[in-house]
C-alpha positions as CSV (number, residue, x, y, z in Angstrom):
1,M,-61.4,-123.7,162.9
2,R,-57.8,-123.4,164.1
3,Y,-56.4,-120.0,165.0
4,S,-52.8,-118.9,164.5
5,S,-50.5,-119.1,167.5
6,D,-50.6,-115.4,168.2
7,H,-54.4,-115.1,167.8
8,K,-55.1,-114.8,171.5
9,A,-52.4,-112.1,172.0
10,Q,-53.8,-110.2,169.0
11,T,-57.4,-110.4,170.4
12,H,-56.1,-109.3,173.8
13,Q,-54.5,-106.2,172.3
14,R,-57.7,-105.4,170.2
15,I,-59.8,-105.5,173.4
16,I,-57.4,-103.2,175.2
17,K,-57.3,-100.8,172.3
18,E,-61.0,-100.6,171.9
19,A,-61.6,-100.4,175.6
20,F,-59.1,-97.5,175.9
21,V,-61.0,-95.6,173.1
22,R,-64.3,-96.2,174.9
23,F,-63.1,-95.4,178.4
24,R,-61.8,-92.0,177.1
25,R,-64.9,-91.3,175.0
26,D,-67.6,-92.5,177.4
27,G,-66.0,-93.0,180.8
28,I,-65.1,-96.1,182.6
29,G,-68.5,-96.6,184.3
30,A,-70.5,-96.0,181.1
31,T,-68.5,-98.5,179.1
32,G,-70.2,-101.8,179.2
33,L,-68.3,-105.0,178.5
34,Q,-71.1,-106.5,176.3
35,P,-71.2,-103.6,173.8
36,L,-67.4,-103.4,173.9
37,M,-67.1,-107.1,172.9
38,K,-69.9,-106.8,170.4
39,A,-68.1,-104.0,168.6
40,L,-65.1,-106.4,168.2
41,N,-67.4,-109.2,167.0
42,L,-66.5,-111.2,170.1
43,M,-68.6,-113.0,172.6
44,H,-69.3,-111.1,175.8
45,R,-68.0,-113.8,178.1
46,G,-64.8,-113.9,176.1
47,V,-63.5,-110.8,177.9
48,Y,-63.0,-113.1,181.0
49,V,-60.6,-115.3,179.0
50,H,-58.3,-112.3,178.7
51,F,-59.0,-110.4,182.0
52,K,-60.1,-111.3,185.5
53,S,-62.4,-108.3,185.7
54,K,-63.3,-104.9,184.2
55,D,-60.8,-103.4,186.7
56,E,-58.0,-105.4,185.2
57,L,-59.0,-104.3,181.7
58,V,-59.0,-100.6,182.9
59,E,-55.6,-101.1,184.3
60,K,-54.2,-102.7,181.1
61,A,-55.8,-99.9,179.0
62,L,-54.1,-97.2,181.2
63,Q,-50.8,-99.1,181.0
64,A,-51.0,-98.8,177.2
65,A,-51.6,-95.0,177.3
66,P,-47.9,-93.9,177.6
67,A,-47.0,-96.0,174.5
68,E,-49.9,-94.7,172.5
69,L,-49.6,-91.0,173.5
70,G,-45.9,-90.8,174.1
71,A,-44.9,-90.2,170.5
72,H,-47.4,-87.3,170.2
73,C,-45.9,-85.7,173.4
74,E,-42.4,-86.3,172.1
75,T,-43.2,-84.4,168.9
76,L,-44.7,-81.5,170.8
77,F,-41.8,-81.3,173.2
78,S,-39.2,-81.4,170.4
79,Q,-40.5,-78.1,169.0
80,E,-38.4,-74.9,169.3
81,R,-40.7,-73.6,172.0
82,P,-41.7,-76.9,173.7
83,L,-43.9,-75.6,176.4
84,E,-46.0,-73.5,174.1
85,A,-46.2,-76.3,171.6
86,F,-47.4,-78.7,174.3
87,I,-50.0,-76.2,175.7
88,D,-51.3,-75.4,172.2
89,G,-51.5,-79.1,171.3
90,Y,-53.1,-80.0,174.6
91,L,-55.7,-77.3,174.2
92,S,-56.3,-77.9,170.6
93,E,-59.7,-78.2,169.0
94,W,-58.8,-81.8,168.0
95,Q,-58.1,-82.7,171.7
96,R,-61.5,-81.3,172.7
97,A,-63.4,-82.8,169.8
98,S,-61.6,-86.2,170.0
99,P,-61.6,-87.4,173.6
100,D,-61.5,-91.0,172.4
101,Q,-58.0,-90.4,170.8
102,G,-56.4,-87.8,173.1
103,C,-55.2,-87.7,176.7
104,P,-57.3,-89.9,179.0
105,L,-57.0,-87.5,182.0
106,P,-59.8,-85.0,181.1
107,T,-62.4,-87.8,180.6
108,M,-61.2,-90.4,183.1
109,S,-59.5,-88.5,186.0
110,A,-62.7,-88.1,188.1
111,E,-63.4,-91.8,187.9
112,L,-59.8,-92.7,188.5
113,G,-59.6,-90.4,191.5
114,L,-62.5,-92.3,193.1
115,R,-60.9,-95.7,192.4
116,R,-57.7,-95.8,194.4
117,Q,-56.6,-99.1,193.0
118,Y,-55.6,-97.3,189.8
119,S,-53.2,-94.8,191.5
120,P,-49.9,-96.4,190.4
121,T,-51.2,-96.8,186.9
122,T,-52.5,-93.2,186.8
123,D,-49.0,-92.1,187.9
124,A,-47.5,-94.0,185.0
125,V,-49.8,-92.1,182.6
126,L,-49.2,-88.7,184.2
127,G,-45.5,-89.1,185.0
128,P,-43.9,-88.7,181.6
129,P,-45.8,-85.5,180.6
130,L,-45.1,-84.0,184.0
131,Q,-41.4,-84.7,183.6
132,Q,-41.4,-83.2,180.1
133,V,-43.2,-80.1,181.4
134,E,-40.7,-79.8,184.3
135,T,-37.8,-79.9,181.8
136,A,-39.5,-77.4,179.5
137,L,-40.1,-75.0,182.4
138,G,-36.3,-74.8,182.7
139,I,-36.3,-74.1,186.4
140,E,-35.1,-76.0,189.5
141,N,-37.7,-77.9,191.5
142,A,-40.4,-77.4,188.9
143,D,-42.5,-80.3,190.1
144,E,-45.2,-78.1,191.8
145,Q,-45.4,-75.8,188.8
146,S,-45.7,-78.7,186.4
147,T,-48.5,-80.2,188.4
148,V,-50.3,-76.9,188.5
149,L,-49.9,-76.5,184.7
150,M,-51.1,-80.0,184.0
151,S,-54.1,-79.6,186.4
152,T,-55.0,-76.3,184.6
153,L,-54.8,-77.9,181.2
154,V,-56.8,-80.9,182.2
155,G,-59.4,-78.7,183.9
156,A,-59.6,-76.4,180.9
157,L,-60.5,-79.4,178.7
158,V,-63.0,-80.7,181.2
159,L,-64.7,-77.2,181.3
160,A,-64.5,-76.9,177.5
161,G,-66.2,-80.2,177.2
162,V,-69.2,-79.3,179.4
163,S,-69.6,-75.7,178.7
164,K,-70.5,-73.4,175.9
165,V,-67.6,-71.0,176.7
166,R,-66.4,-69.1,173.7
167,N,-62.7,-68.8,173.3
168,W,-62.3,-71.7,175.6
169,R,-58.6,-72.0,174.7
170,H,-57.9,-68.8,176.5
171,I,-59.3,-69.8,180.0
172,S,-55.9,-71.3,181.1
């Protein structure tokens, strides 16, 4: 059976997309390559045709994050009150209930912090929202305040995911 000329590229993107969903939902360590490839109806060893290692797959998935999540952030920051819209959107019930579709930081940051090789890629994921928060704050040298705000939002989602706190949206 002959495949189209772009079949390998399409398969590569399918693997990255599914991996990113599973890394956000289950975590990096808990995501096995065999179940990932099985979900895509691909052979387990086929992952190594596309990636040298699981670490490379994680890096490629993180590199795809800004493109996937950027439009959502742009919509939030284009509102009349951008900072409020971003905070409300970030702390939404959807974000809490859909970790496989939302920001990767609440579910992946602990693992990424332990694996220093992802630092530049993590910066690429975190950089754009931090810059948008800095702009929305409307003050000079807002880099520290934007980092504190993002840390608080990520932490609030982490706590909301592991606790039974009522009114969890109000802990930030």
